[in-house]
ROVEX-297599 format. One record per residue (C-alpha): residue in three letters; x, y, z. Coordinates in steps of 0.25 Angstrom, whole numbers, always signed. Example, Ala and Ser with C-alpha at 12.3 -4.5 7.8 and 13.67 -1.06 7.14 Angstrom:
! ROVEX-297599
R	type	c1	c2	c3
R	Ala	+49	-18	+31
R	Ser	+55	-4	+29
END
This chain:
! ROVEX-297599
R	type	c1	c2	c3
R	Unk	+0	+0	+0
R	Unk	+11	+10	+3
R	Unk	+18	+6	-10
R	Unk	+5	+9	-17
R	Unk	+4	+23	-11
R	Unk	+19	+26	-13
R	Unk	+18	+23	-28
R	Unk	+6	+31	-30
R	Unk	+12	+43	-23
R	Unk	+25	+41	-32
R	Unk	+16	+41	-44
R	Unk	+8	+53	-40
R	Unk	+20	+61	-36
R	Unk	+28	+58	-49
R	Unk	+16	+62	-58
R	Unk	+14	+75	-51
R	Unk	+28	+79	-52
R	Unk	+29	+74	-67
R	Unk	+17	+82	-71
R	Unk	+22	+94	-64
R	Unk	+36	+93	-70
R	Unk	+28	+91	-84
R	Unk	+21	+104	-82
R	Unk	+34	+111	-78
R	Unk	+42	+106	-90
R	Unk	+30	+110	-99
R	Unk	+30	+124	-94
R	Unk	+45	+125	-96
R	Unk	+43	+122	-111
R	Unk	+49	+108	-110
R	Unk	+46	+99	-122
R	Unk	+35	+88	-121
R	Unk	+46	+77	-124
R	Unk	+54	+81	-111
R	Unk	+41	+81	-103
R	Unk	+39	+67	-107
R	Unk	+52	+63	-100
R	Unk	+46	+68	-87
R	Unk	+35	+58	-89
R	Unk	+44	+47	-92
R	Unk	+52	+50	-79
R	Unk	+40	+51	-71
R	Unk	+35	+37	-76
R	Unk	+49	+31	-73
R	Unk	+49	+37	-58
R	Unk	+35	+31	-56
R	Unk	+39	+17	-61
R	Unk	+52	+17	-53
R	Unk	+45	+21	-40
R	Unk	+32	+14	-41
R	Unk	+37	+1	-49
R	Unk	+23	+1	-55
R	Unk	+20	+1	-70
R	Unk	+6	+6	-67
R	Unk	+10	+19	-60
R	Unk	+20	+20	-72
R	Unk	+8	+19	-82
R	Unk	-1	+28	-74
R	Unk	+11	+38	-74
R	Unk	+12	+37	-89
R	Unk	-3	+40	-91
R	Unk	-2	+52	-81
R	Unk	+10	+58	-88
R	Unk	+3	+57	-102
R	Unk	-10	+63	-97
R	Unk	-3	+74	-90
R	Unk	+6	+77	-102
R	Unk	-6	+78	-111
R	Unk	-14	+87	-101
R	Unk	-3	+97	-97
R	Unk	+7	+97	-109
R	Unk	+0	+94	-122
R	Unk	-10	+103	-129
R	Unk	-21	+106	-126
R	Unk	-15	+107	-111
R	Unk	-23	+103	-99
R	Unk	-31	+93	-108
R	Unk	-29	+79	-112
R	Unk	-32	+82	-127
R	Unk	-20	+81	-136
R	Unk	-19	+91	-148
R	Unk	-7	+84	-154
R	Unk	-8	+70	-158
R	Unk	+7	+68	-156
R	Unk	+5	+68	-141
R	Unk	-3	+55	-142
R	Unk	+8	+48	-148
R	Unk	+18	+54	-137
R	Unk	+8	+50	-126
R	Unk	+7	+36	-131
R	Unk	+23	+35	-133
R	Unk	+24	+41	-119
R	Unk	+15	+30	-113
R	Unk	+22	+19	-120
R	Unk	+36	+24	-116
R	Unk	+31	+26	-102
R	Unk	+26	+12	-101
R	Unk	+39	+6	-107
R	Unk	+47	+14	-96
R	Unk	+37	+9	-85
R	Unk	+40	-5	-90
R	Unk	+55	-4	-91
R	Unk	+55	+3	-77
R	Unk	+47	-8	-70
R	Unk	+54	-19	-77
R	Unk	+67	-13	-72
R	Unk	+62	-12	-58
R	Unk	+57	-26	-59
R	Unk	+71	-30	-63
R	Unk	+77	-22	-52
R	Unk	+68	-29	-42
R	Unk	+71	-43	-47
R	Unk	+86	-40	-47
R	Unk	+84	-35	-32
R	Unk	+76	-48	-29
R	Unk	+87	-57	-36
R	Unk	+98	-50	-28
R	Unk	+90	-52	-15
R	Unk	+88	-66	-19
R	Unk	+103	-68	-22
R	Unk	+107	-62	-9
R	Unk	+97	-71	-1
R	Unk	+102	-83	-8
R	Unk	+116	-79	-6
R	Unk	+114	-77	+9
R	Unk	+106	-90	+9
R	Unk	+117	-98	+2
R	Unk	+127	-93	+13
R	Unk	+118	-97	+24
R	Unk	+115	-111	+18
R	Unk	+130	-113	+16
R	Unk	+132	-110	+31
R	Unk	+121	-119	+36
R	Unk	+126	-130	+45
R	Unk	+115	-140	+43
R	Unk	+102	-143	+35
R	Unk	+93	-137	+46
R	Unk	+102	-125	+45
R	Unk	+100	-124	+30
R	Unk	+85	-125	+32
R	Unk	+84	-114	+43
R	Unk	+93	-105	+34
R	Unk	+84	-107	+22
R	Unk	+71	-104	+30
R	Unk	+77	-91	+35
R	Unk	+82	-87	+21
R	Unk	+69	-90	+14
R	Unk	+61	-82	+26
R	Unk	+70	-70	+23
R	Unk	+68	-70	+8
R	Unk	+53	-74	+7
R	Unk	+41	-68	+14
R	Unk	+36	-82	+17
R	Unk	+38	-91	+29
R	Unk	+48	-102	+25
R	Unk	+49	-116	+31
R	Unk	+58	-128	+27
R	Unk	+55	-143	+29
R	Unk	+67	-151	+29
R	Unk	+67	-165	+23
R	Unk	+67	-171	+38
R	Unk	+54	-163	+41
R	Unk	+61	-152	+49
R	Unk	+54	-138	+47
R	Unk	+62	-125	+47
R	Unk	+56	-112	+48
R	Unk	+41	-110	+50
R	Unk	+33	-123	+53
R	Unk	+24	-128	+42
R	Unk	+11	-135	+41
R	Unk	+10	-150	+41
R	Unk	+0	-149	+29
R	Unk	+12	-145	+20
R	Unk	+19	-159	+23
R	Unk	+14	-165	+10
R	Unk	+18	-153	+2
R	Unk	+32	-152	+8
R	Unk	+34	-167	+5
R	Unk	+29	-166	-9
R	Unk	+38	-154	-12
R	Unk	+50	-161	-7
R	Unk	+47	-174	-14
R	Unk	+43	-168	-27
R	Unk	+54	-157	-27
R	Unk	+43	-147	-30
R	Unk	+39	-133	-25
R	Unk	+25	-134	-19
R	Unk	+14	-123	-17
R	Unk	+0	-121	-19
R	Unk	+1	-121	-34
R	Unk	+4	-136	-33
R	Unk	-10	-143	-35
R	Unk	-7	-153	-24
R	Unk	-4	-142	-14
R	Unk	-14	-131	-17
R	Unk	-17	-129	-2
R	Unk	-3	-125	+2
R	Unk	+1	-111	+3
R	Unk	+16	-114	+5
R	Unk	+27	-116	-5
R	Unk	+36	-128	-3
R	Unk	+49	-129	-10
R	Unk	+57	-143	-9
R	Unk	+72	-142	-5
R	Unk	+77	-153	-14
R	Unk	+90	-157	-20
R	Unk	+95	-167	-29
R	Unk	+99	-176	-17
R	Unk	+87	-175	-8
R	Unk	+76	-166	-2
R	Unk	+79	-157	+9
R	Unk	+65	-152	+13
R	Unk	+56	-141	+8
R	Unk	+54	-126	+10
R	Unk	+40	-121	+13
R	Unk	+36	-107	+11
R	Unk	+23	-102	+16
R	Unk	+12	-95	+7
R	Unk	+12	-81	+14
R	Unk	+18	-75	+2
R	Unk	+18	-80	-12
R	Unk	+31	-84	-17
R	Unk	+36	-77	-30
R	Unk	+44	-84	-41
R	Unk	+56	-77	-35
R	Unk	+53	-82	-21
R	Unk	+52	-96	-27
R	Unk	+65	-95	-34
R	Unk	+72	-90	-22
R	Unk	+67	-102	-13
R	Unk	+72	-111	-24
R	Unk	+86	-104	-23
R	Unk	+86	-106	-8
R	Unk	+83	-121	-10
R	Unk	+94	-122	-19
R	Unk	+104	-116	-9
R	Unk	+98	-125	+2
R	Unk	+99	-138	-6
R	Unk	+114	-135	-9
R	Unk	+117	-134	+5
R	Unk	+108	-145	+10
R	Unk	+114	-154	-1
R	Unk	+128	-151	+3
R	Unk	+125	-154	+18
R	Unk	+118	-167	+13
R	Unk	+130	-171	+5
R	Unk	+139	-168	+16
R	Unk	+131	-176	+26
R	Unk	+130	-188	+16
R	Unk	+145	-188	+15
R	Unk	+147	-187	+30
R	Unk	+137	-199	+32
R	Unk	+145	-207	+21
R	Unk	+158	-203	+28
R	Unk	+152	-208	+42
R	Unk	+147	-221	+36
R	Unk	+161	-224	+30
R	Unk	+167	-220	+44
R	Unk	+156	-229	+51
R	Unk	+160	-241	+42
R	Unk	+174	-239	+45
R	Unk	+171	-238	+60
R	Unk	+162	-251	+59
R	Unk	+174	-258	+52
R	Unk	+184	-254	+62
R	Unk	+174	-257	+73
R	Unk	+171	-271	+68
R	Unk	+185	-274	+67
R	Unk	+188	-269	+81
R	Unk	+175	-276	+87
R	Unk	+180	-289	+80
R	Unk	+193	-288	+86
R	Unk	+188	-285	+100
R	Unk	+178	-297	+99
R	Unk	+187	-307	+93
R	Unk	+198	-305	+103
R	Unk	+191	-310	+115
R	Unk	+184	-321	+107
R	Unk	+197	-326	+102
R	Unk	+202	-326	+117
R	Unk	+189	-334	+121
R	Unk	+189	-344	+109
R	Unk	+204	-346	+111
R	Unk	+204	-348	+126
R	Unk	+191	-357	+126
R	Unk	+197	-365	+115
R	Unk	+210	-367	+122
R	Unk	+203	-370	+135
R	Unk	+194	-380	+128
R	Unk	+206	-388	+121
R	Unk	+216	-387	+133
R	Unk	+206	-388	+145
R	Unk	+212	-401	+151
R	Unk	+227	-396	+149
R	Unk	+224	-382	+156
R	Unk	+226	-379	+171
R	Unk	+214	-374	+178
R	Unk	+220	-360	+180
R	Unk	+223	-359	+165
R	Unk	+208	-363	+162
R	Unk	+203	-353	+171
R	Unk	+212	-342	+165
R	Unk	+207	-346	+151
R	Unk	+193	-346	+155
R	Unk	+195	-332	+162
R	Unk	+201	-327	+149
R	Unk	+189	-332	+141
R	Unk	+180	-326	+151
R	Unk	+187	-312	+151
R	Unk	+187	-312	+136
R	Unk	+172	-315	+135
R	Unk	+169	-304	+145
R	Unk	+176	-294	+137
R	Unk	+169	-299	+124
R	Unk	+156	-298	+131
R	Unk	+159	-284	+137
R	Unk	+163	-280	+123
R	Unk	+150	-285	+116
R	Unk	+141	-279	+128
R	Unk	+148	-266	+126
R	Unk	+146	-266	+111
R	Unk	+131	-269	+113
R	Unk	+130	-258	+124
R	Unk	+136	-248	+114
R	Unk	+126	-252	+103
R	Unk	+114	-251	+113
R	Unk	+119	-237	+118
R	Unk	+121	-231	+105
R	Unk	+106	-233	+102
R	Unk	+99	-220	+103
R	Unk	+87	-226	+110
R	Unk	+94	-233	+121
R	Unk	+88	-229	+135
R	Unk	+95	-230	+148
R	Unk	+89	-238	+160
R	Unk	+93	-228	+170
R	Unk	+90	-231	+185
R	Unk	+95	-225	+198
R	Unk	+107	-234	+203
R	Unk	+117	-233	+214
R	Unk	+131	-231	+209
R	Unk	+137	-241	+219
R	Unk	+128	-252	+214
R	Unk	+132	-249	+200
R	Unk	+147	-250	+203
R	Unk	+144	-263	+211
R	Unk	+138	-269	+199
R	Unk	+150	-264	+190
R	Unk	+160	-270	+200
R	Unk	+153	-284	+199
R	Unk	+154	-284	+184
R	Unk	+169	-280	+183
R	Unk	+175	-287	+195
R	Unk	+178	-300	+188
R	Unk	+185	-292	+177
R	Unk	+195	-284	+186
R	Unk	+206	-295	+186
R	Unk	+218	-288	+192
R	Unk	+211	-274	+191
R	Unk	+205	-268	+203
R	Unk	+191	-260	+203
R	Unk	+188	-250	+214
R	Unk	+174	-244	+215
R	Unk	+172	-232	+224
R	Unk	+158	-232	+230
R	Unk	+152	-219	+235
R	Unk	+148	-216	+250
R	Unk	+134	-212	+245
R	Unk	+124	-219	+237
R	Unk	+125	-213	+223
R	Unk	+115	-216	+212
R	Unk	+116	-215	+197
R	Unk	+104	-214	+187
R	Unk	+109	-223	+176
R	Unk	+107	-236	+167
R	Unk	+114	-245	+177
R	Unk	+118	-256	+167
R	Unk	+124	-246	+158
R	Unk	+132	-238	+169
R	Unk	+137	-252	+174
R	Unk	+142	-254	+160
R	Unk	+150	-241	+160
R	Unk	+157	-245	+173
R	Unk	+160	-259	+168
R	Unk	+166	-254	+155
R	Unk	+175	-244	+162
R	Unk	+180	-254	+172
R	Unk	+182	-264	+161
R	Unk	+190	-255	+153
R	Unk	+199	-252	+165
R	Unk	+200	-267	+168
R	Unk	+204	-271	+154
R	Unk	+213	-260	+150
R	Unk	+221	-257	+162
R	Unk	+234	-263	+168
R	Unk	+234	-273	+179
R	Unk	+230	-269	+194
R	Unk	+223	-257	+189
R	Unk	+213	-251	+199
R	Unk	+199	-247	+193
R	Unk	+191	-237	+201
R	Unk	+176	-233	+200
R	Unk	+172	-221	+207
R	Unk	+160	-211	+206
R	Unk	+157	-197	+212
R	Unk	+143	-191	+213
R	Unk	+142	-177	+209
R	Unk	+131	-166	+208
R	Unk	+123	-172	+196
R	Unk	+132	-184	+192
R	Unk	+140	-195	+196
R	Unk	+155	-196	+191
R	Unk	+160	-210	+189
R	Unk	+175	-214	+188
R	Unk	+181	-227	+183
R	Unk	+197	-226	+184
R	Unk	+209	-235	+183
R	Unk	+224	-234	+184
R	Unk	+227	-244	+174
R	Unk	+232	-235	+162
R	Unk	+226	-224	+154
R	Unk	+222	-221	+140
R	Unk	+229	-213	+130
R	Unk	+225	-198	+131
R	Unk	+222	-197	+116
R	Unk	+212	-209	+117
R	Unk	+205	-207	+130
R	Unk	+195	-197	+123
R	Unk	+191	-208	+113
R	Unk	+189	-220	+123
R	Unk	+174	-218	+124
R	Unk	+172	-219	+109
R	Unk	+165	-233	+105
R	Unk	+176	-242	+98
R	Unk	+187	-232	+100
R	Unk	+197	-242	+104
R	Unk	+193	-251	+92
R	Unk	+193	-241	+81
R	Unk	+204	-232	+86
R	Unk	+213	-244	+89
R	Unk	+216	-240	+103
R	Unk	+226	-248	+111
R	Unk	+221	-260	+118
R	Unk	+225	-255	+132
R	Unk	+211	-249	+134
R	Unk	+201	-254	+124
R	Unk	+189	-244	+125
R	Unk	+181	-249	+114
R	Unk	+166	-250	+118
R	Unk	+165	-249	+133
R	Unk	+169	-234	+135
R	Unk	+160	-230	+123
R	Unk	+148	-237	+130
R	Unk	+152	-230	+143
R	Unk	+151	-217	+137
R	Unk	+138	-220	+130
R	Unk	+132	-225	+143
R	Unk	+137	-213	+151
R	Unk	+132	-203	+141
R	Unk	+118	-210	+140
R	Unk	+117	-207	+155
R	Unk	+121	-192	+152
R	Unk	+135	-194	+158
R	Unk	+149	-192	+154
R	Unk	+161	-201	+153
R	Unk	+176	-198	+151
R	Unk	+190	-204	+154
R	Unk	+204	-199	+157
R	Unk	+217	-204	+162
R	Unk	+219	-203	+177
R	Unk	+231	-200	+186
R	Unk	+231	-215	+190
R	Unk	+236	-219	+176
R	Unk	+222	-225	+172
R	Unk	+209	-220	+166
R	Unk	+197	-214	+173
R	Unk	+183	-214	+167
R	Unk	+173	-205	+172
R	Unk	+158	-203	+169
R	Unk	+147	-195	+175
R	Unk	+132	-199	+176
R	Unk	+121	-190	+181
R	Unk	+115	-193	+195
R	Unk	+101	-193	+190
R	Unk	+94	-192	+176
R	Unk	+83	-198	+167
END
């Protein structure tokens, strides 16, 4: 409305000024041909300022009539005494119309150039934003912001996994969105199948796959320039999304190759760790069977003890492997109960005392009754694994101590020995599953599965576990557990 009044005011002002200038020039004796130039100038000003051909034509008509009324004989009359003026008037109107058309065409070209410049600047900025995107979701979010800035409509993006970015959309559009993505077609109410929708839906598809759809609401009608702009944004998006997709596929392939290498190395190590005790059990039992009558009782007991020890080691290895598989499952649930720590440690002592040999185990009990909220069987497994490691991989007459200390919100447990330490560069890796197998660690301390299981169990209880070489010349394992918890 304001623009309408402005254009009329410009038209009226230019006409009054031009007619006044026309009369002034005529009174000074200026020839009619020069006065025509005033008219042309007036029409140019009207066209440039109002950007309307109708005001230009109206101005041409007013100029012709005013010239006829004020300049030609008889004056102050619309009659024309000289027929040549009719030809002049017609030519003037034709020239004026041509000038109108050229000026308006030039203005349209200027506006189009400005719009193209604006579009190029937007696309350039969008391209930079997309190139700095860290993930697919980041690309979608930047695209929504960019399109919202350029268009007068609300914009949403539905990714291929169903996530919506931007304004929430109605579930009634699900069919149209699915159809647009599958058919790689722009959907709007012009499509006979979806006449009832007001939105315009653009698929985000590349040669490799579909990445989702862009949904633009129908609050403002999209022009051809707007449609082309959205397509350009989609092209920029797909370049970045394609690049990320290819990079992830390459990374997935690399991980698969590494996993295959790891499995090969793992199976080789597992075969060795299983075959060694089996060979000992088979050889010992065969020797005992064939030489039973010739062997002394002490020799028989020694062979039987060796067979028993190897079978225990093999059984422990298999159990640890099964425990690790079970704990790696996402849906594993802990059977937590409130249990006295001293009762747990008593059961641990019963399990390991036959394995001590020439090693000594000391369990320090607390003066007060301390309870822990945990899965008792798994917590017992942690202590057994830590003590077994100390038994197997320390020197003779090693002393192994188990101690605990109640703190404000947690309990700190310690399992330490004085039977030799671990190389500093390897101690940070000892809780990794199969580290000793895959890293070819020396056999002095074979931390293959047991410590990895300990770490998994403690973290499942929302605790922490770590290890360090102590001043007594051995290793100390410490872990914490919360006093209570769900």
